[in-house]
N, C-alpha and C positions, 0 to 999 in steps of 0.2 A: 504494500500500500504506500502510495506516495502522495504527499500533501504540500500545498503552498499556503502558508498563513500570512496574510498581509494586513497593513494599516494599524488600527488602534492597538497600541502596545499592551495595555492592561489586559484586554480580553485574549490576546495572543498568549501572554504569559500564564493566564489562568488555565487555558486549554493545555499548554505544554506541561504545566504542573500536574494536571490530572492524568496525563499520559505517563509522566514519570512515576507518579505514585502507583499507577496500575502495573507498570512494568516491574517496579521494585517489589511489589507484593507477589506477583505471579511468577516472576523469574528472579532477578537480583539486580542490584545496582550496577553490576558488571555488564549488564545487557543494555546499558544506557550510555550513549556517546553524545555529549553536547559540545559541538564544535563551534567555538566563537569566531574563529577565522579559518577559512578553508585551507589556507597555506600552513596551518599548524601541522599538517600531515602531508606526506608525499602522495603522489598519484597511485603508487603501489598499494597504499593502505586502502584507498577507496575501491580499487580494483579487486583486492582480495576480500574485502568485507561486504561490499555492496552487491557484487555479482554472483556470490555463492552463499549457500546456507551454512550455518554453523553446525557443529557436532550436536547430535540429538535433535536437530531441526528447531532449536529454540529461536524464538523471535527476538529481534534487537530493535532498539529505538535509536535512530540517528537524527539529531537536530543540528542543522547548519544555519548559523545566524548571518543575515545580510550578505548573501552571496553576490559578489560584484556583477556577475553576468545578468542578474535579474534587475538591478537597480541603476545601472549606469554603464559607462564604458569599461572595457576589460583591459587592464594594464598588462604589460608584457610578462610580468612575473606571475600573473594569475591566468594567463591565456591557456596554459597546459591543463589547468583544472577545468576551465570553461569548456575546452574541446573534449575532455574526457566525459563530462556529464552530458554534453550535447550528443556525443556518439554512443554512449552506453547506458544512460539512465533508463531507457525503455526496457533494458534487459536486466534491471535490478531484480534480485531474488524476491519472490512474493512472501518470503518468511520475515522480511524486514519492514519496519515502518520508517519511512524517510520523510523528514519534514524540513522544508526550506522556510525559515522564519525571517520575514523581511518587513521593514518599515514601508517600503514602496517598491513598485515594479515598473519596468520599462516594457510596455506592451508590444513594442516593435522588435525586441530582442528575439533572436532565434530560439533561445532557451525557453522564453515565456511562451512562444507560439507552440513549442513542443509540449510544454506543460499543460496547456489547455486541452490538448488532445488526450493525454494519458493520465493526468493527475487530477486530484480533487482540490479545488481552490476554496479556502475558507476565508471569506472577506469580512473583516471586522470594521469596515468603514462606518462612521456615524454621519450620514449625509445631511441631516436637518435638525432643527430645534426640537420638534416633537419626539424624534428618535432619541435625541440626547436626554430629554427629560424622562423618557421611559427607562433608559438605561440607568440613569442616576437613581430613579425611584426604586428600581429593582435592586440595585446594589446596596443602597442605604436603608431600604425598607422603612421601618418605623422610627428610624433614628434622625429624621429630618422633617420639618414641617413643609408641606407642599409649596407654599408661597416663597419659602427660602430658596428653593431651587430656581425659581424664576429670577430672583434677585441675583443669585450667584451667576446665572447665565448672562444677566445684564452687565455684571461686573467683569466677568472673565470671558465673555463671548462663547462661541461654539467650540470650546476646548475642553474636552472631557478630562484629560490628564491634569490640567491646572485646577479645575473645579474639584476633582477627587482629592488632590493633594491638600488643598485648603481644608476640605471637610475632614479628612483624615487627621489633620493636626488638631482640629477642634475636638474631635472625638477621643483623643488621647485622655483628656481629663473630664469629658462629659459623656452622657448617654444619649443626649438629644441635642441636635443643632437648632438653635432658635434664632430669631431675627436679631436679637441683641449681640449674638456671637459673631455676626458677619459685618457689623456696621463699620468696623475699622479696616476691613479688607479693601485694598485699593483696586482701582480698575486696571485691567490688563489693556494697556494702550494699544498694542498691536492688534489684538482681537477686536477691540471696539472700532479701531480705524478701519478694519476689514468690513465691519458692518456699515460704517458711514459711507465708505466707497461704494458698497453694494447699493445703498439707498440713492447715492448720486447717479450711479449708472442705470438705475431703474426709474430715475426721474422723481424719486420721492424726496424732493428738495427740502421740504419742511422738516421731515424726520431727520435728514442728514444734519441740518443746521442745529436742531435741538440736541442731538447727540454730541455734536461738536462742542456746543456750549457746556454740556454736562461734563465731558471729559476735561475741558479747560479748567473746571473748578478744582481738579485734582493736581493741576500743574502750575507752578509759579512762573515758569519760563514758557511762554507760548511758542517760542521758536522750536522747542522739542516736538510739539504737536505738529507744527508745520513740516518739520523734517520727516516725521513718521508718515504723514499724509502723502508727501511727495515721493518718498521712497517706495511706498506701497503702490501708488499710482503708476510708478515707472514700470512695474510688472505688467499692469494692464495696458500701458502704452505699447509695450512690445507685442502683446496679444493683438491689439487693434491694428498695429502696423503690419504684422505678419498676415493677418486676415486680409488686409487690403491688397497684399501681394499674392493672394490665393494660395498661401501655404496651408497644407492640410493640418487638421487638428492633431493628428498623431505626431507629425513633424514638429509642431509648435510645442507639444508636451515634452518631447525629447530635447529639443533645442534649449528650452527654458528650464528644464529640470524641475518641473512644477511640484513634484512630491505629492503630498496629501491633498493639494488644491488643484488636482488635475481637472476636476469638474468645471473649473472656471473657464477653461478654454472652450468647452462646448456650450457654455451657458449663453442664453440670448439676453441681450441688454436693450433697454428702451432708448437709451441715449443714442443720438446719431454720431457718426464718425466725426463730422464737422464740430459738433458740440464738445465731444470728448477732447479732441486735439486743441480746441480753443481753451478749454479748462486747463489742460496741462500747460499750454503756453502761458496762460495767465499766472499760474503758480510759479513757473520758472521766472517770469518777469518780476514777480514780487522779490525773489531772491536777488535778481540782478539790481533792482532798485535799492535794496538794502545795502548791498556791497558797494554801491556807488554813492552811498549816503544821500540818496534822493528820496528815501522813504524812512521817515523817523516817526516814532510814536512815544507818547508820554506814559502809556499804560498798556496792559495786555489787551484791553477791550478794543483799542484802536487797531491793534494788529489782527485780532480776531475778525474785526469788521472787514479787513482786506480779504481774508480767507472766505468769509461769507459772501462778499461781493462777487468773487470769482465763481463760486458755486451757483449763485443766483443768475449771473450772466450766461453761464453755460446752459441753463434751463430754457432760455429764450429762443434758442436756435433749433 
């Protein structure tokens, strides 16, 4: 049996733990090989252990973390391993359970295309807010008040790991997470910027500006907010630019190494290309004006006004 486990780390680790426990009880710990780097063993090890059964036909569990051939380019020192698996994995002994445990995959790679034909893929992606809320509710059960989850998502965005880590810390000393326990938890700027940009691109201008003002309350320096907004918009700038050149979605995902946010490439946005590029140019212009000392402000509200003005102007086209 051969598996590929991808995306959300917590759920991948839970599944691997359950398999390890099962193998330890039925066989022994000596039947479990957790390989953190494929180069820790030579090709001969994989040939000897993957392609043939062990004495008494005992099953073995092989877990390989973040194999380079699945998630990105293959370097010269890894190429021999990549070629071995590409040529031989379909001949692996049925007595073994082989798991490739990866944070992300490149769906254009030859190895991935082979995997989808002969392997079982366990996808632990959390694609939207309702699914995120469901997973958190299941995980923490009666240890958290329902409305607290909504506020945590507002603070930390659609990031399961960040939310789980914050809740775990609170539950070290408490049996129930209440509203008062999270009041001092700061917003995750990157995740909330992601939501603001999504509102902008879907032409939900009012929501974007309100969220922008909300995050600014947590920051003394508005320039940090501007930098984060522009840095994240740059990613979308590349997507829009490549789309205009008729580059395929799969090529864009590979070229930009989009990771867990691969779905952004295929997503449909309401904003026009003209409006988006105008917005991006407007934000770049703000930076140019500041560096030339042509844009000065006495407080952060004036600077935020410049950001809001750029967002509002982009909505008019």
